[in-house]
Chimera marker file (.cmm) of the C-alpha trace (Angstrom):
<marker_set name="trace">
<marker id="1" x="-14.073" y="-13.201" z="27.474" r="1" g="1" b="0" radius="0.5"/>
<marker id="2" x="-13.895" y="-15.092" z="30.751" r="1" g="1" b="0" radius="0.5"/>
<marker id="3" x="-13.143" y="-13.479" z="34.100" r="1" g="1" b="0" radius="0.5"/>
<marker id="4" x="-9.694" y="-15.140" z="34.149" r="1" g="1" b="0" radius="0.5"/>
<marker id="5" x="-8.980" y="-13.753" z="30.672" r="1" g="1" b="0" radius="0.5"/>
<marker id="6" x="-9.994" y="-10.259" z="31.768" r="1" g="1" b="0" radius="0.5"/>
<marker id="7" x="-7.642" y="-10.501" z="34.726" r="1" g="1" b="0" radius="0.5"/>
<marker id="8" x="-4.779" y="-11.526" z="32.432" r="1" g="1" b="0" radius="0.5"/>
<marker id="9" x="-5.552" y="-8.657" z="30.035" r="1" g="1" b="0" radius="0.5"/>
<marker id="10" x="-5.634" y="-6.182" z="32.939" r="1" g="1" b="0" radius="0.5"/>
<marker id="11" x="-2.369" y="-7.520" z="34.348" r="1" g="1" b="0" radius="0.5"/>
<marker id="12" x="-0.559" y="-7.379" z="30.996" r="1" g="1" b="0" radius="0.5"/>
<marker id="13" x="-2.043" y="-3.956" z="30.242" r="1" g="1" b="0" radius="0.5"/>
<marker id="14" x="-0.738" y="-2.608" z="33.535" r="1" g="1" b="0" radius="0.5"/>
<marker id="15" x="2.699" y="-4.091" z="32.892" r="1" g="1" b="0" radius="0.5"/>
<marker id="16" x="2.828" y="-2.684" z="29.343" r="1" g="1" b="0" radius="0.5"/>
<marker id="17" x="1.827" y="0.764" z="30.594" r="1" g="1" b="0" radius="0.5"/>
<marker id="18" x="4.572" y="0.635" z="33.245" r="1" g="1" b="0" radius="0.5"/>
<marker id="19" x="7.216" y="-0.522" z="30.749" r="1" g="1" b="0" radius="0.5"/>
<marker id="20" x="6.389" y="2.086" z="28.122" r="1" g="1" b="0" radius="0.5"/>
<marker id="21" x="6.084" y="4.829" z="30.760" r="1" g="1" b="0" radius="0.5"/>
<marker id="22" x="9.616" y="4.072" z="31.933" r="1" g="1" b="0" radius="0.5"/>
<marker id="23" x="10.926" y="4.435" z="28.384" r="1" g="1" b="0" radius="0.5"/>
<marker id="24" x="8.957" y="7.646" z="27.836" r="1" g="1" b="0" radius="0.5"/>
<marker id="25" x="10.201" y="9.187" z="31.089" r="1" g="1" b="0" radius="0.5"/>
<marker id="26" x="13.786" y="8.292" z="30.173" r="1" g="1" b="0" radius="0.5"/>
<marker id="27" x="13.840" y="9.099" z="26.439" r="1" g="1" b="0" radius="0.5"/>
<marker id="28" x="10.699" y="10.980" z="25.414" r="1" g="1" b="0" radius="0.5"/>
<marker id="29" x="8.103" y="13.122" z="27.209" r="1" g="1" b="0" radius="0.5"/>
<marker id="30" x="4.716" y="13.153" z="28.947" r="1" g="1" b="0" radius="0.5"/>
<marker id="31" x="2.845" y="13.477" z="25.670" r="1" g="1" b="0" radius="0.5"/>
<marker id="32" x="4.321" y="10.230" z="24.344" r="1" g="1" b="0" radius="0.5"/>
<marker id="33" x="3.642" y="8.577" z="27.686" r="1" g="1" b="0" radius="0.5"/>
<marker id="34" x="-0.045" y="9.550" z="27.460" r="1" g="1" b="0" radius="0.5"/>
<marker id="35" x="-0.271" y="8.404" z="23.827" r="1" g="1" b="0" radius="0.5"/>
<marker id="36" x="1.341" y="5.030" z="24.594" r="1" g="1" b="0" radius="0.5"/>
<marker id="37" x="-1.038" y="4.391" z="27.476" r="1" g="1" b="0" radius="0.5"/>
<marker id="38" x="-4.021" y="5.400" z="25.345" r="1" g="1" b="0" radius="0.5"/>
<marker id="39" x="-2.885" y="3.054" z="22.563" r="1" g="1" b="0" radius="0.5"/>
<marker id="40" x="-2.260" y="0.137" z="24.954" r="1" g="1" b="0" radius="0.5"/>
<marker id="41" x="-5.686" y="0.550" z="26.555" r="1" g="1" b="0" radius="0.5"/>
<marker id="42" x="-7.326" y="0.598" z="23.121" r="1" g="1" b="0" radius="0.5"/>
<marker id="43" x="-5.510" y="-2.613" z="22.158" r="1" g="1" b="0" radius="0.5"/>
<marker id="44" x="-6.680" y="-4.161" z="25.441" r="1" g="1" b="0" radius="0.5"/>
<marker id="45" x="-10.309" y="-3.535" z="24.434" r="1" g="1" b="0" radius="0.5"/>
<marker id="46" x="-9.975" y="-5.414" z="21.139" r="1" g="1" b="0" radius="0.5"/>
<marker id="47" x="-11.830" y="-8.701" z="20.739" r="1" g="1" b="0" radius="0.5"/>
<marker id="48" x="-8.496" y="-10.435" z="20.116" r="1" g="1" b="0" radius="0.5"/>
<marker id="49" x="-6.010" y="-8.654" z="22.360" r="1" g="1" b="0" radius="0.5"/>
<marker id="50" x="-2.745" y="-8.877" z="20.421" r="1" g="1" b="0" radius="0.5"/>
<marker id="51" x="-0.343" y="-8.652" z="23.359" r="1" g="1" b="0" radius="0.5"/>
<marker id="52" x="-1.724" y="-11.789" z="25.034" r="1" g="1" b="0" radius="0.5"/>
<marker id="53" x="0.645" y="-13.824" z="22.868" r="1" g="1" b="0" radius="0.5"/>
<marker id="54" x="4.340" y="-13.285" z="22.337" r="1" g="1" b="0" radius="0.5"/>
<marker id="55" x="6.885" y="-11.521" z="24.501" r="1" g="1" b="0" radius="0.5"/>
<marker id="56" x="5.463" y="-8.551" z="26.349" r="1" g="1" b="0" radius="0.5"/>
<marker id="57" x="8.741" y="-6.648" z="25.786" r="1" g="1" b="0" radius="0.5"/>
<marker id="58" x="8.248" y="-6.873" z="22.022" r="1" g="1" b="0" radius="0.5"/>
<marker id="59" x="4.774" y="-5.386" z="22.384" r="1" g="1" b="0" radius="0.5"/>
<marker id="60" x="6.054" y="-2.584" z="24.630" r="1" g="1" b="0" radius="0.5"/>
<marker id="61" x="8.717" y="-1.681" z="22.093" r="1" g="1" b="0" radius="0.5"/>
<marker id="62" x="6.227" y="-2.046" z="19.223" r="1" g="1" b="0" radius="0.5"/>
<marker id="63" x="3.746" y="0.393" z="20.787" r="1" g="1" b="0" radius="0.5"/>
<marker id="64" x="6.411" y="3.100" z="20.995" r="1" g="1" b="0" radius="0.5"/>
<marker id="65" x="7.790" y="2.151" z="17.576" r="1" g="1" b="0" radius="0.5"/>
<marker id="66" x="4.339" y="2.396" z="15.934" r="1" g="1" b="0" radius="0.5"/>
<marker id="67" x="3.655" y="5.780" z="17.531" r="1" g="1" b="0" radius="0.5"/>
<marker id="68" x="7.146" y="6.891" z="16.563" r="1" g="1" b="0" radius="0.5"/>
<marker id="69" x="6.589" y="5.983" z="12.945" r="1" g="1" b="0" radius="0.5"/>
<marker id="70" x="3.502" y="8.172" z="12.554" r="1" g="1" b="0" radius="0.5"/>
<marker id="71" x="5.013" y="11.043" z="14.579" r="1" g="1" b="0" radius="0.5"/>
<marker id="72" x="8.450" y="11.144" z="12.893" r="1" g="1" b="0" radius="0.5"/>
<marker id="73" x="10.184" y="10.136" z="16.121" r="1" g="1" b="0" radius="0.5"/>
<marker id="74" x="13.056" y="8.678" z="14.077" r="1" g="1" b="0" radius="0.5"/>
<marker id="75" x="13.661" y="11.982" z="12.217" r="1" g="1" b="0" radius="0.5"/>
<marker id="76" x="16.481" y="14.070" z="13.721" r="1" g="1" b="0" radius="0.5"/>
<marker id="77" x="14.728" y="17.300" z="12.746" r="1" g="1" b="0" radius="0.5"/>
<marker id="78" x="11.876" y="16.527" z="15.192" r="1" g="1" b="0" radius="0.5"/>
<marker id="79" x="11.908" y="16.658" z="18.972" r="1" g="1" b="0" radius="0.5"/>
<marker id="80" x="11.869" y="14.377" z="20.793" r="1" g="1" b="0" radius="0.5"/>
<marker id="81" x="14.093" y="12.143" z="18.708" r="1" g="1" b="0" radius="0.5"/>
<marker id="82" x="15.195" y="8.548" z="19.284" r="1" g="1" b="0" radius="0.5"/>
<marker id="83" x="16.279" y="5.827" z="16.914" r="1" g="1" b="0" radius="0.5"/>
<marker id="84" x="14.474" y="2.571" z="16.339" r="1" g="1" b="0" radius="0.5"/>
<marker id="85" x="17.578" y="0.825" z="17.647" r="1" g="1" b="0" radius="0.5"/>
<marker id="86" x="17.370" y="2.746" z="20.939" r="1" g="1" b="0" radius="0.5"/>
<marker id="87" x="13.792" y="1.554" z="21.440" r="1" g="1" b="0" radius="0.5"/>
<marker id="88" x="14.673" y="-2.046" z="20.615" r="1" g="1" b="0" radius="0.5"/>
<marker id="89" x="17.821" y="-2.041" z="22.755" r="1" g="1" b="0" radius="0.5"/>
<marker id="90" x="15.956" y="-0.569" z="25.742" r="1" g="1" b="0" radius="0.5"/>
<marker id="91" x="13.576" y="-3.534" z="25.715" r="1" g="1" b="0" radius="0.5"/>
<marker id="92" x="16.234" y="-6.054" z="24.605" r="1" g="1" b="0" radius="0.5"/>
<marker id="93" x="14.365" y="-6.997" z="21.443" r="1" g="1" b="0" radius="0.5"/>
<marker id="94" x="15.288" y="-7.475" z="17.783" r="1" g="1" b="0" radius="0.5"/>
<marker id="95" x="14.349" y="-4.672" z="15.421" r="1" g="1" b="0" radius="0.5"/>
<marker id="96" x="12.754" y="-7.054" z="12.904" r="1" g="1" b="0" radius="0.5"/>
<marker id="97" x="10.408" y="-8.509" z="15.547" r="1" g="1" b="0" radius="0.5"/>
<marker id="98" x="9.501" y="-5.093" z="16.904" r="1" g="1" b="0" radius="0.5"/>
<marker id="99" x="8.829" y="-3.607" z="13.463" r="1" g="1" b="0" radius="0.5"/>
<marker id="100" x="6.588" y="-6.577" z="12.580" r="1" g="1" b="0" radius="0.5"/>
<marker id="101" x="4.503" y="-6.087" z="15.738" r="1" g="1" b="0" radius="0.5"/>
<marker id="102" x="4.409" y="-2.325" z="15.137" r="1" g="1" b="0" radius="0.5"/>
<marker id="103" x="2.889" y="-3.014" z="11.725" r="1" g="1" b="0" radius="0.5"/>
<marker id="104" x="0.269" y="-5.240" z="13.351" r="1" g="1" b="0" radius="0.5"/>
<marker id="105" x="-0.601" y="-2.357" z="15.692" r="1" g="1" b="0" radius="0.5"/>
<marker id="106" x="-0.692" y="0.233" z="12.887" r="1" g="1" b="0" radius="0.5"/>
<marker id="107" x="-2.926" y="-1.985" z="10.769" r="1" g="1" b="0" radius="0.5"/>
<marker id="108" x="-5.223" y="-2.965" z="13.638" r="1" g="1" b="0" radius="0.5"/>
<marker id="109" x="-5.800" y="0.628" z="14.786" r="1" g="1" b="0" radius="0.5"/>
<marker id="110" x="-5.469" y="2.227" z="11.342" r="1" g="1" b="0" radius="0.5"/>
<marker id="111" x="-2.625" y="4.432" z="12.544" r="1" g="1" b="0" radius="0.5"/>
<marker id="112" x="-1.330" y="6.848" z="9.939" r="1" g="1" b="0" radius="0.5"/>
<marker id="113" x="-0.161" y="10.438" z="9.494" r="1" g="1" b="0" radius="0.5"/>
<marker id="114" x="-3.689" y="11.680" z="8.870" r="1" g="1" b="0" radius="0.5"/>
<marker id="115" x="-5.447" y="10.154" z="11.883" r="1" g="1" b="0" radius="0.5"/>
<marker id="116" x="-5.136" y="12.761" z="14.654" r="1" g="1" b="0" radius="0.5"/>
<marker id="117" x="-6.037" y="10.409" z="17.519" r="1" g="1" b="0" radius="0.5"/>
<marker id="118" x="-2.438" y="9.281" z="18.084" r="1" g="1" b="0" radius="0.5"/>
<marker id="119" x="-0.512" y="12.243" z="16.722" r="1" g="1" b="0" radius="0.5"/>
<marker id="120" x="1.564" y="14.489" z="18.926" r="1" g="1" b="0" radius="0.5"/>
<marker id="121" x="0.525" y="18.127" z="19.124" r="1" g="1" b="0" radius="0.5"/>
<marker id="122" x="3.525" y="19.053" z="16.966" r="1" g="1" b="0" radius="0.5"/>
<marker id="123" x="2.334" y="16.684" z="14.228" r="1" g="1" b="0" radius="0.5"/>
<marker id="124" x="-1.249" y="17.946" z="14.487" r="1" g="1" b="0" radius="0.5"/>
<marker id="125" x="-0.038" y="21.528" z="14.134" r="1" g="1" b="0" radius="0.5"/>
<marker id="126" x="2.118" y="20.689" z="11.102" r="1" g="1" b="0" radius="0.5"/>
<marker id="127" x="-0.482" y="18.545" z="9.335" r="1" g="1" b="0" radius="0.5"/>
<marker id="128" x="-1.237" y="20.251" z="5.988" r="1" g="1" b="0" radius="0.5"/>
<marker id="129" x="-4.680" y="18.624" z="5.927" r="1" g="1" b="0" radius="0.5"/>
<marker id="130" x="-5.761" y="19.830" z="9.373" r="1" g="1" b="0" radius="0.5"/>
<marker id="131" x="-7.899" y="22.640" z="7.953" r="1" g="1" b="0" radius="0.5"/>
<marker id="132" x="-9.685" y="20.467" z="5.379" r="1" g="1" b="0" radius="0.5"/>
<marker id="133" x="-12.815" y="18.388" z="5.781" r="1" g="1" b="0" radius="0.5"/>
<marker id="134" x="-14.754" y="16.074" z="3.461" r="1" g="1" b="0" radius="0.5"/>
<marker id="135" x="-18.423" y="16.902" z="2.920" r="1" g="1" b="0" radius="0.5"/>
<marker id="136" x="-20.470" y="14.780" z="0.549" r="1" g="1" b="0" radius="0.5"/>
<marker id="137" x="-17.262" y="13.475" z="-0.989" r="1" g="1" b="0" radius="0.5"/>
<marker id="138" x="-15.768" y="16.930" z="-1.604" r="1" g="1" b="0" radius="0.5"/>
<marker id="139" x="-12.731" y="18.229" z="0.241" r="1" g="1" b="0" radius="0.5"/>
<marker id="140" x="-13.289" y="21.801" z="1.433" r="1" g="1" b="0" radius="0.5"/>
<marker id="141" x="-11.477" y="24.177" z="3.798" r="1" g="1" b="0" radius="0.5"/>
<marker id="142" x="-13.117" y="24.347" z="7.223" r="1" g="1" b="0" radius="0.5"/>
<marker id="143" x="-13.024" y="28.143" z="6.912" r="1" g="1" b="0" radius="0.5"/>
<marker id="144" x="-15.494" y="27.935" z="3.995" r="1" g="1" b="0" radius="0.5"/>
<marker id="145" x="-18.191" y="26.486" z="6.265" r="1" g="1" b="0" radius="0.5"/>
<marker id="146" x="-20.740" y="28.580" z="8.189" r="1" g="1" b="0" radius="0.5"/>
<marker id="147" x="-19.357" y="29.634" z="11.622" r="1" g="1" b="0" radius="0.5"/>
<marker id="148" x="-21.580" y="27.234" z="13.627" r="1" g="1" b="0" radius="0.5"/>
<marker id="149" x="-20.521" y="24.334" z="11.378" r="1" g="1" b="0" radius="0.5"/>
<marker id="150" x="-16.837" y="25.311" z="11.750" r="1" g="1" b="0" radius="0.5"/>
<marker id="151" x="-17.200" y="25.186" z="15.520" r="1" g="1" b="0" radius="0.5"/>
<marker id="152" x="-18.928" y="21.800" z="15.354" r="1" g="1" b="0" radius="0.5"/>
<marker id="153" x="-16.255" y="20.330" z="13.040" r="1" g="1" b="0" radius="0.5"/>
<marker id="154" x="-13.367" y="21.644" z="15.147" r="1" g="1" b="0" radius="0.5"/>
<marker id="155" x="-14.963" y="20.279" z="18.322" r="1" g="1" b="0" radius="0.5"/>
<marker id="156" x="-15.640" y="16.911" z="16.687" r="1" g="1" b="0" radius="0.5"/>
<marker id="157" x="-12.101" y="16.660" z="15.255" r="1" g="1" b="0" radius="0.5"/>
<marker id="158" x="-10.537" y="18.116" z="18.433" r="1" g="1" b="0" radius="0.5"/>
<marker id="159" x="-8.706" y="20.789" z="16.445" r="1" g="1" b="0" radius="0.5"/>
<link id1="1" id2="2" r="1" g="1" b="0" radius="0.2"/>
<link id1="2" id2="3" r="1" g="1" b="0" radius="0.2"/>
<link id1="3" id2="4" r="1" g="1" b="0" radius="0.2"/>
<link id1="4" id2="5" r="1" g="1" b="0" radius="0.2"/>
<link id1="5" id2="6" r="1" g="1" b="0" radius="0.2"/>
<link id1="6" id2="7" r="1" g="1" b="0" radius="0.2"/>
<link id1="7" id2="8" r="1" g="1" b="0" radius="0.2"/>
<link id1="8" id2="9" r="1" g="1" b="0" radius="0.2"/>
<link id1="9" id2="10" r="1" g="1" b="0" radius="0.2"/>
<link id1="10" id2="11" r="1" g="1" b="0" radius="0.2"/>
<link id1="11" id2="12" r="1" g="1" b="0" radius="0.2"/>
<link id1="12" id2="13" r="1" g="1" b="0" radius="0.2"/>
<link id1="13" id2="14" r="1" g="1" b="0" radius="0.2"/>
<link id1="14" id2="15" r="1" g="1" b="0" radius="0.2"/>
<link id1="15" id2="16" r="1" g="1" b="0" radius="0.2"/>
<link id1="16" id2="17" r="1" g="1" b="0" radius="0.2"/>
<link id1="17" id2="18" r="1" g="1" b="0" radius="0.2"/>
<link id1="18" id2="19" r="1" g="1" b="0" radius="0.2"/>
<link id1="19" id2="20" r="1" g="1" b="0" radius="0.2"/>
<link id1="20" id2="21" r="1" g="1" b="0" radius="0.2"/>
<link id1="21" id2="22" r="1" g="1" b="0" radius="0.2"/>
<link id1="22" id2="23" r="1" g="1" b="0" radius="0.2"/>
<link id1="23" id2="24" r="1" g="1" b="0" radius="0.2"/>
<link id1="24" id2="25" r="1" g="1" b="0" radius="0.2"/>
<link id1="25" id2="26" r="1" g="1" b="0" radius="0.2"/>
<link id1="26" id2="27" r="1" g="1" b="0" radius="0.2"/>
<link id1="27" id2="28" r="1" g="1" b="0" radius="0.2"/>
<link id1="28" id2="29" r="1" g="1" b="0" radius="0.2"/>
<link id1="29" id2="30" r="1" g="1" b="0" radius="0.2"/>
<link id1="30" id2="31" r="1" g="1" b="0" radius="0.2"/>
<link id1="31" id2="32" r="1" g="1" b="0" radius="0.2"/>
<link id1="32" id2="33" r="1" g="1" b="0" radius="0.2"/>
<link id1="33" id2="34" r="1" g="1" b="0" radius="0.2"/>
<link id1="34" id2="35" r="1" g="1" b="0" radius="0.2"/>
<link id1="35" id2="36" r="1" g="1" b="0" radius="0.2"/>
<link id1="36" id2="37" r="1" g="1" b="0" radius="0.2"/>
<link id1="37" id2="38" r="1" g="1" b="0" radius="0.2"/>
<link id1="38" id2="39" r="1" g="1" b="0" radius="0.2"/>
<link id1="39" id2="40" r="1" g="1" b="0" radius="0.2"/>
<link id1="40" id2="41" r="1" g="1" b="0" radius="0.2"/>
<link id1="41" id2="42" r="1" g="1" b="0" radius="0.2"/>
<link id1="42" id2="43" r="1" g="1" b="0" radius="0.2"/>
<link id1="43" id2="44" r="1" g="1" b="0" radius="0.2"/>
<link id1="44" id2="45" r="1" g="1" b="0" radius="0.2"/>
<link id1="45" id2="46" r="1" g="1" b="0" radius="0.2"/>
<link id1="46" id2="47" r="1" g="1" b="0" radius="0.2"/>
<link id1="47" id2="48" r="1" g="1" b="0" radius="0.2"/>
<link id1="48" id2="49" r="1" g="1" b="0" radius="0.2"/>
<link id1="49" id2="50" r="1" g="1" b="0" radius="0.2"/>
<link id1="50" id2="51" r="1" g="1" b="0" radius="0.2"/>
<link id1="51" id2="52" r="1" g="1" b="0" radius="0.2"/>
<link id1="52" id2="53" r="1" g="1" b="0" radius="0.2"/>
<link id1="53" id2="54" r="1" g="1" b="0" radius="0.2"/>
<link id1="54" id2="55" r="1" g="1" b="0" radius="0.2"/>
<link id1="55" id2="56" r="1" g="1" b="0" radius="0.2"/>
<link id1="56" id2="57" r="1" g="1" b="0" radius="0.2"/>
<link id1="57" id2="58" r="1" g="1" b="0" radius="0.2"/>
<link id1="58" id2="59" r="1" g="1" b="0" radius="0.2"/>
<link id1="59" id2="60" r="1" g="1" b="0" radius="0.2"/>
<link id1="60" id2="61" r="1" g="1" b="0" radius="0.2"/>
<link id1="61" id2="62" r="1" g="1" b="0" radius="0.2"/>
<link id1="62" id2="63" r="1" g="1" b="0" radius="0.2"/>
<link id1="63" id2="64" r="1" g="1" b="0" radius="0.2"/>
<link id1="64" id2="65" r="1" g="1" b="0" radius="0.2"/>
<link id1="65" id2="66" r="1" g="1" b="0" radius="0.2"/>
<link id1="66" id2="67" r="1" g="1" b="0" radius="0.2"/>
<link id1="67" id2="68" r="1" g="1" b="0" radius="0.2"/>
<link id1="68" id2="69" r="1" g="1" b="0" radius="0.2"/>
<link id1="69" id2="70" r="1" g="1" b="0" radius="0.2"/>
<link id1="70" id2="71" r="1" g="1" b="0" radius="0.2"/>
<link id1="71" id2="72" r="1" g="1" b="0" radius="0.2"/>
<link id1="72" id2="73" r="1" g="1" b="0" radius="0.2"/>
<link id1="73" id2="74" r="1" g="1" b="0" radius="0.2"/>
<link id1="74" id2="75" r="1" g="1" b="0" radius="0.2"/>
<link id1="75" id2="76" r="1" g="1" b="0" radius="0.2"/>
<link id1="76" id2="77" r="1" g="1" b="0" radius="0.2"/>
<link id1="77" id2="78" r="1" g="1" b="0" radius="0.2"/>
<link id1="78" id2="79" r="1" g="1" b="0" radius="0.2"/>
<link id1="79" id2="80" r="1" g="1" b="0" radius="0.2"/>
<link id1="80" id2="81" r="1" g="1" b="0" radius="0.2"/>
<link id1="81" id2="82" r="1" g="1" b="0" radius="0.2"/>
<link id1="82" id2="83" r="1" g="1" b="0" radius="0.2"/>
<link id1="83" id2="84" r="1" g="1" b="0" radius="0.2"/>
<link id1="84" id2="85" r="1" g="1" b="0" radius="0.2"/>
<link id1="85" id2="86" r="1" g="1" b="0" radius="0.2"/>
<link id1="86" id2="87" r="1" g="1" b="0" radius="0.2"/>
<link id1="87" id2="88" r="1" g="1" b="0" radius="0.2"/>
<link id1="88" id2="89" r="1" g="1" b="0" radius="0.2"/>
<link id1="89" id2="90" r="1" g="1" b="0" radius="0.2"/>
<link id1="90" id2="91" r="1" g="1" b="0" radius="0.2"/>
<link id1="91" id2="92" r="1" g="1" b="0" radius="0.2"/>
<link id1="92" id2="93" r="1" g="1" b="0" radius="0.2"/>
<link id1="93" id2="94" r="1" g="1" b="0" radius="0.2"/>
<link id1="94" id2="95" r="1" g="1" b="0" radius="0.2"/>
<link id1="95" id2="96" r="1" g="1" b="0" radius="0.2"/>
<link id1="96" id2="97" r="1" g="1" b="0" radius="0.2"/>
<link id1="97" id2="98" r="1" g="1" b="0" radius="0.2"/>
<link id1="98" id2="99" r="1" g="1" b="0" radius="0.2"/>
<link id1="99" id2="100" r="1" g="1" b="0" radius="0.2"/>
<link id1="100" id2="101" r="1" g="1" b="0" radius="0.2"/>
<link id1="101" id2="102" r="1" g="1" b="0" radius="0.2"/>
<link id1="102" id2="103" r="1" g="1" b="0" radius="0.2"/>
<link id1="103" id2="104" r="1" g="1" b="0" radius="0.2"/>
<link id1="104" id2="105" r="1" g="1" b="0" radius="0.2"/>
<link id1="105" id2="106" r="1" g="1" b="0" radius="0.2"/>
<link id1="106" id2="107" r="1" g="1" b="0" radius="0.2"/>
<link id1="107" id2="108" r="1" g="1" b="0" radius="0.2"/>
<link id1="108" id2="109" r="1" g="1" b="0" radius="0.2"/>
<link id1="109" id2="110" r="1" g="1" b="0" radius="0.2"/>
<link id1="110" id2="111" r="1" g="1" b="0" radius="0.2"/>
<link id1="111" id2="112" r="1" g="1" b="0" radius="0.2"/>
<link id1="112" id2="113" r="1" g="1" b="0" radius="0.2"/>
<link id1="113" id2="114" r="1" g="1" b="0" radius="0.2"/>
<link id1="114" id2="115" r="1" g="1" b="0" radius="0.2"/>
<link id1="115" id2="116" r="1" g="1" b="0" radius="0.2"/>
<link id1="116" id2="117" r="1" g="1" b="0" radius="0.2"/>
<link id1="117" id2="118" r="1" g="1" b="0" radius="0.2"/>
<link id1="118" id2="119" r="1" g="1" b="0" radius="0.2"/>
<link id1="119" id2="120" r="1" g="1" b="0" radius="0.2"/>
<link id1="120" id2="121" r="1" g="1" b="0" radius="0.2"/>
<link id1="121" id2="122" r="1" g="1" b="0" radius="0.2"/>
<link id1="122" id2="123" r="1" g="1" b="0" radius="0.2"/>
<link id1="123" id2="124" r="1" g="1" b="0" radius="0.2"/>
<link id1="124" id2="125" r="1" g="1" b="0" radius="0.2"/>
<link id1="125" id2="126" r="1" g="1" b="0" radius="0.2"/>
<link id1="126" id2="127" r="1" g="1" b="0" radius="0.2"/>
<link id1="127" id2="128" r="1" g="1" b="0" radius="0.2"/>
<link id1="128" id2="129" r="1" g="1" b="0" radius="0.2"/>
<link id1="129" id2="130" r="1" g="1" b="0" radius="0.2"/>
<link id1="130" id2="131" r="1" g="1" b="0" radius="0.2"/>
<link id1="131" id2="132" r="1" g="1" b="0" radius="0.2"/>
<link id1="132" id2="133" r="1" g="1" b="0" radius="0.2"/>
<link id1="133" id2="134" r="1" g="1" b="0" radius="0.2"/>
<link id1="134" id2="135" r="1" g="1" b="0" radius="0.2"/>
<link id1="135" id2="136" r="1" g="1" b="0" radius="0.2"/>
<link id1="136" id2="137" r="1" g="1" b="0" radius="0.2"/>
<link id1="137" id2="138" r="1" g="1" b="0" radius="0.2"/>
<link id1="138" id2="139" r="1" g="1" b="0" radius="0.2"/>
<link id1="139" id2="140" r="1" g="1" b="0" radius="0.2"/>
<link id1="140" id2="141" r="1" g="1" b="0" radius="0.2"/>
<link id1="141" id2="142" r="1" g="1" b="0" radius="0.2"/>
<link id1="142" id2="143" r="1" g="1" b="0" radius="0.2"/>
<link id1="143" id2="144" r="1" g="1" b="0" radius="0.2"/>
<link id1="144" id2="145" r="1" g="1" b="0" radius="0.2"/>
<link id1="145" id2="146" r="1" g="1" b="0" radius="0.2"/>
<link id1="146" id2="147" r="1" g="1" b="0" radius="0.2"/>
<link id1="147" id2="148" r="1" g="1" b="0" radius="0.2"/>
<link id1="148" id2="149" r="1" g="1" b="0" radius="0.2"/>
<link id1="149" id2="150" r="1" g="1" b="0" radius="0.2"/>
<link id1="150" id2="151" r="1" g="1" b="0" radius="0.2"/>
<link id1="151" id2="152" r="1" g="1" b="0" radius="0.2"/>
<link id1="152" id2="153" r="1" g="1" b="0" radius="0.2"/>
<link id1="153" id2="154" r="1" g="1" b="0" radius="0.2"/>
<link id1="154" id2="155" r="1" g="1" b="0" radius="0.2"/>
<link id1="155" id2="156" r="1" g="1" b="0" radius="0.2"/>
<link id1="156" id2="157" r="1" g="1" b="0" radius="0.2"/>
<link id1="157" id2="158" r="1" g="1" b="0" radius="0.2"/>
<link id1="158" id2="159" r="1" g="1" b="0" radius="0.2"/>
</marker_set>
């Protein structure tokens, strides 16, 4: 990547962080704001930075949308709660465009319900698989491991 390209990535990254932070302050919370910034910065480190093409507003909405999908943001029984339409309307973008870019983000970063890196604390706490680990292809409860191994696994998985 050339120096000019790095400058463009940094500029767009900063703008995306500002845009998503504004939405999070208005509609969500600090935890979502931290997760969106973390996700944006990870995208910025990719070999092919996805948000260098297309409207930056679509990418801002898509970051929140993708995080919302894996954290049940669109489910009224969870807090915070917003609709996909609220996200899209805030950024003035079409839902179909935003959902397409959100899928690109989810696929690129392998975002899903079982990857704790981008889950809210509420989702981590409610994850039924949080106390299981795979060892030599077998799924076992963490509690069945020796105490020093339990500590290592919990530290490694940030549980």
